[in-house]
C-alpha positions in Angstrom: 27.9 26.1 0.7 29.6 23.0 0.0 29.2 22.1 3.9 25.3 22.2 3.5 24.7 20.5 0.5 26.8 17.5 2.0 24.2 18.1 5.4 21.2 18.0 3.3 22.9 14.8 1.4 23.1 13.0 4.5 19.9 13.6 5.7 17.9 12.6 2.3 20.3 9.2 2.9 19.3 8.9 6.1 15.8 9.3 5.1 14.9 5.8 4.7 16.5 4.3 8.0 14.9 6.9 9.9 11.2 5.7 7.9 11.8 2.2 9.2 12.5 2.9 12.5 9.8 4.7 13.4 7.7 2.7 10.8 8.8 -0.7 12.8 7.2 1.0 16.7 3.5 0.4 14.8 3.1 -2.7 16.4 4.7 -1.4 19.6 1.6 1.1 19.0 -0.9 -1.6 18.8 0.5 -3.2 21.8 -0.2 -0.5 24.1 -3.1 0.5 22.0 -5.3 -2.0 21.6 -6.7 -3.5 24.9 -7.9 0.2 25.6 -9.7 0.8 22.2 -11.4 -0.7 19.2 -9.1 -0.6 16.1 -11.0 1.7 13.8 -11.9 3.9 16.4 -8.3 4.4 17.2 -7.4 4.9 13.7 -10.2 7.8 13.5 -9.0 9.9 16.5 -5.2 9.4 14.8 -6.7 10.9 11.6 -8.4 13.7 13.5 -5.5 14.5 15.4 -3.3 14.1 12.4 -5.6 16.5 10.2 -5.8 18.9 12.9 -2.0 18.8 13.5 -1.1 19.1 9.4 -3.6 22.2 8.7 -2.0 23.9 11.5 1.1 23.6 9.7 0.2 23.8 6.4 -1.3 27.4 7.8 1.6 28.6 9.7 3.6 27.6 6.8 1.5 29.7 4.7 1.3 27.0 2.1 -1.8 25.9 -0.6 -3.6 23.1 -0.9 -3.7 21.5 -4.7 -6.1 23.5 -6.7 -7.6 20.3 -8.9 -10.0 18.5 -8.9 -7.6 15.8 -10.2 -4.8 16.2 -7.8 -6.9 16.2 -4.5 -8.3 13.3 -6.0 -5.0 11.5 -6.9 -4.1 12.5 -3.3 -7.6 11.0 -1.4 -7.4 7.5 -3.3 -3.9 7.0 -1.7 -5.0 8.2 1.4 -8.1 5.1 1.2 -5.6 2.9 0.4 -2.1 4.0 2.3 -4.1 4.8 5.7 -7.4 3.4 5.8 -7.1 0.2 3.8 -3.9 -0.8 5.0 -3.6 0.6 8.8 -7.4 -0.5 8.7 -6.8 -4.1 7.7 -4.0 -4.9 9.6 -5.7 -3.3 12.8 -8.7 -5.5 12.3 -7.0 -8.7 11.6 -4.5 -8.1 14.8 -7.9 -7.1 16.6 -9.6 -10.6 15.8 -7.0 -12.6 16.5 -4.0 -12.7 14.3 -0.7 -12.7 15.7 1.9 -9.3 14.8 4.6 -12.0 13.5 1.8 -13.4 11.3 0.5 -10.2 10.0 3.9 -8.9 9.2 4.9 -11.9 7.5 1.4 -11.6 4.9 2.2 -7.2 4.7 5.8 -8.2 4.0 4.8 -10.0 0.7 4.4 -6.1 -0.6 7.9 -5.8 -2.1 7.2 -9.2 -3.7 3.8 -8.1 -5.3 6.1 -4.8 -6.3 7.9 -6.7 -8.4 5.9 -8.8 -9.9 3.8 -5.6 -10.9 6.4 -3.9 -12.3 7.7 -6.6 -14.4 4.2 -6.8 -16.0 3.5 -3.2 -16.3 7.4 -2.8 -18.2 9.0 -1.8 -15.4 12.8 -3.2 -15.2 13.5 -5.1 -12.3 17.0 -6.6 -12.5 18.0 -10.1 -12.0 20.4 -8.5 -8.4 16.7 -6.9 -7.4 15.0 -10.2 -7.4 17.5 -11.8 -5.7 17.5 -9.2 -3.1 13.9 -9.9 -2.9 14.0 -13.3 -2.4 16.6 -13.1 0.3 14.4 -10.6 2.1 11.1 -12.8 2.2 13.6 -15.6 3.5 14.7 -13.2 6.2 11.6 -12.1 7.1 10.3 -15.4 7.6 13.7 -16.4 10.0 12.6 -13.5 12.1 8.4 -14.3 13.0 9.3 -17.9 12.4 9.1 -18.5 16.1 5.7 -16.4 15.9 3.8 -18.9 13.1 2.8 -21.3 15.7 0.1 -19.8 17.4 -3.4 -21.9 16.8 -6.6 -20.0 16.2 -5.1 -17.4 14.8 -5.9 -17.6 11.0 -9.7 -17.8 10.2 -11.2 -16.2 6.7 -11.6 -12.8 8.9 -8.7 -12.1 10.0 -7.1 -13.6 6.5 -9.1 -11.2 4.6 -8.7 -8.2 6.5 -4.9 -8.3 6.3 -5.1 -9.1 3.1 -6.7 -5.4 2.5 -4.1 -4.6 3.9 -1.4 -6.1 1.5 -3.4 -5.2 -1.1 -4.0 -1.5 -0.1 -0.5 -0.7 0.9 1.1 -2.4 -2.5 -1.7 -0.5 -4.8 -1.4 2.8 -3.0 2.8 2.5 -3.4 2.4 2.2 -7.2 -0.8 4.3 -7.8 0.8 6.8 -5.9 4.0 6.7 -7.7 1.9 6.3 -11.2 -0.3 9.0 -11.1 0.2 11.3 -7.8 2.2 14.6 -9.0 5.4 16.1 -7.0 3.6 18.5 -4.1 4.5 19.1 -0.8 4.2 16.7 1.8 2.5 18.5 4.4 -0.9 19.5 1.9 -0.5 16.0 0.2 -0.9 14.6 3.7 -4.0 16.6 5.2 -5.6 15.5 1.7 -4.8 11.8 1.8 -5.7 12.0 6.0 -8.8 13.6 5.9 -10.0 10.8 3.1 -8.9 7.8 5.4 -11.0 9.9 8.1 -13.9 9.9 5.9 -13.4 6.1 4.7 -12.8 4.9 8.2 -15.9 6.8 10.3 -18.9 4.1 9.5 -16.9 1.0 10.3 -16.0 3.0 13.8 -19.6 3.9 14.7 -20.5 -0.3 14.0 -17.9 -0.8 16.8 -19.3 -0.5 20.5 -16.4 -0.3 23.0 -15.3 3.8 23.6 -12.1 4.6 23.9 -10.2 4.1 27.5 -8.5 7.4 28.1 -5.6 5.5 30.5 -1.6 6.7 30.0 -0.9 3.9 27.9 -3.4 4.7 25.6 -2.7 8.7 25.7 0.7 7.6 24.6 0.3 5.5 21.7 -2.2 7.9 20.7 0.3 10.5 20.7 3.0 8.7 19.3 0.9 7.3 15.9 0.2 11.0 15.2 3.6 12.7 15.8 5.6 9.8 15.1 3.9 7.5 13.1 2.1 9.9 11.0 3.7 12.9 10.9 6.6 11.7 10.7 6.9 8.0 9.1 3.8 8.5 6.8 5.5 11.7 5.5 8.9 10.1 4.8 6.6 7.2 2.5 5.0 10.0 0.5 8.6 11.7 -0.3 10.5 8.2 -0.4 8.2 7.0 -3.3 8.4 10.0 -5.1 12.2 10.0 -4.8 13.0 6.0 -5.3 11.8 3.5 -7.2 8.5 1.9 -6.0 10.3 -1.4 -5.8 13.3 -0.2 -4.0 10.9 1.8 -1.4 8.5 -1.2 -1.2 11.6 -3.6 -0.2 12.2 -1.4 3.0 9.1 -3.0 4.4 11.3 -6.1 4.9 12.8 -4.3 7.6 10.2 -3.2 9.5 9.5 -6.3 11.3 13.2 -7.4 12.3 13.8 -3.6 13.1 10.2 -4.5 15.6 11.9 -7.5 16.9 14.8 -4.9 18.0 12.3 -2.2 19.5 10.5 -5.1 21.6 13.4 -6.8 23.1 14.6 -3.5 24.0 11.5 -2.2 25.2 9.7 -5.6 26.7 12.9 -7.7 26.7 11.2 -9.9 24.5 13.5 -13.1 23.4 16.0 -12.4 20.5 16.8 -15.8 19.2 19.9 -16.4 17.2 17.6 -17.6 14.3 16.4 -13.9 14.7 19.5 -12.0 14.8 20.5 -13.9 11.3 17.4 -13.7 9.4 17.9 -9.8 10.4 21.4 -10.0 8.8 19.1 -12.3 5.3 17.2 -9.0 5.2 19.7 -6.5 5.5 21.3 -8.2 2.8 18.4 -8.7 0.4 17.3 -5.3 1.0 20.9 -4.0 0.1 20.4 -5.7 -3.7 17.1 -4.1 -4.3 18.2 -1.0 -3.3 21.7 0.3 -5.2 20.9 4.0 -4.8 17.4 4.1 -5.1 16.9 7.3 -3.0 18.4 10.0 -5.3 19.7 13.0 -3.6 18.4 15.9 -5.8 
């Protein structure tokens, strides 16, 4: 029994790091998919495939969906914010010319916004955590510094789109922590993704470029559904339920450094001394914000 409990605790403690590793591949997926698909059309197919997978999983496990309108409504709101709003905003910004580095930097402001909101809402954010948030942001700047020099990637449109993504993931995290009661992640994700799908469809209809099902797109879609949505998004849901909002949000600081490592490994992108130093600063900041934030119960 003790050995089983130890294994469970180790799995729970590993959840944040597995989440960061998988979530970091999002930009890699975008790099593979974007030449062959418009962003909203790709996301609609991603949501649709994910809903089917979760629905089959739910039925096979004999689970029941939330049986109150209130519970489904709260889940739908988080789905629209954390899937349709966040992914739609970021993917559209990249599609219209914003570089991955700058979009990562803007979205990386989420932990700071979360900390500010929690302070005004009366939740305690300690001095140690504020220091960690500042270090995380500094490290993030160092990691993406060499990608912030592209001319023409910032326009009112791209800035508005990536800001929608930033606000969506921030508000969605806080909303879920406040209003969504703990329930099975599989049923919750099915409702969330269905809501995201319904909201995204009208935008996909406005796009005139169909998907081109080349091998790169198939790989990107498969990874998006199985790893990013069924895996990382489910982990994010569990982490928000288990941990403090500021601590969970701080994990987003680790995404650009981890993405840089993955891009270096897969695409031989340059890994400079400043990037490595920024990674170290970011990890230090996150460690300060997350003093055993994810509970093992």
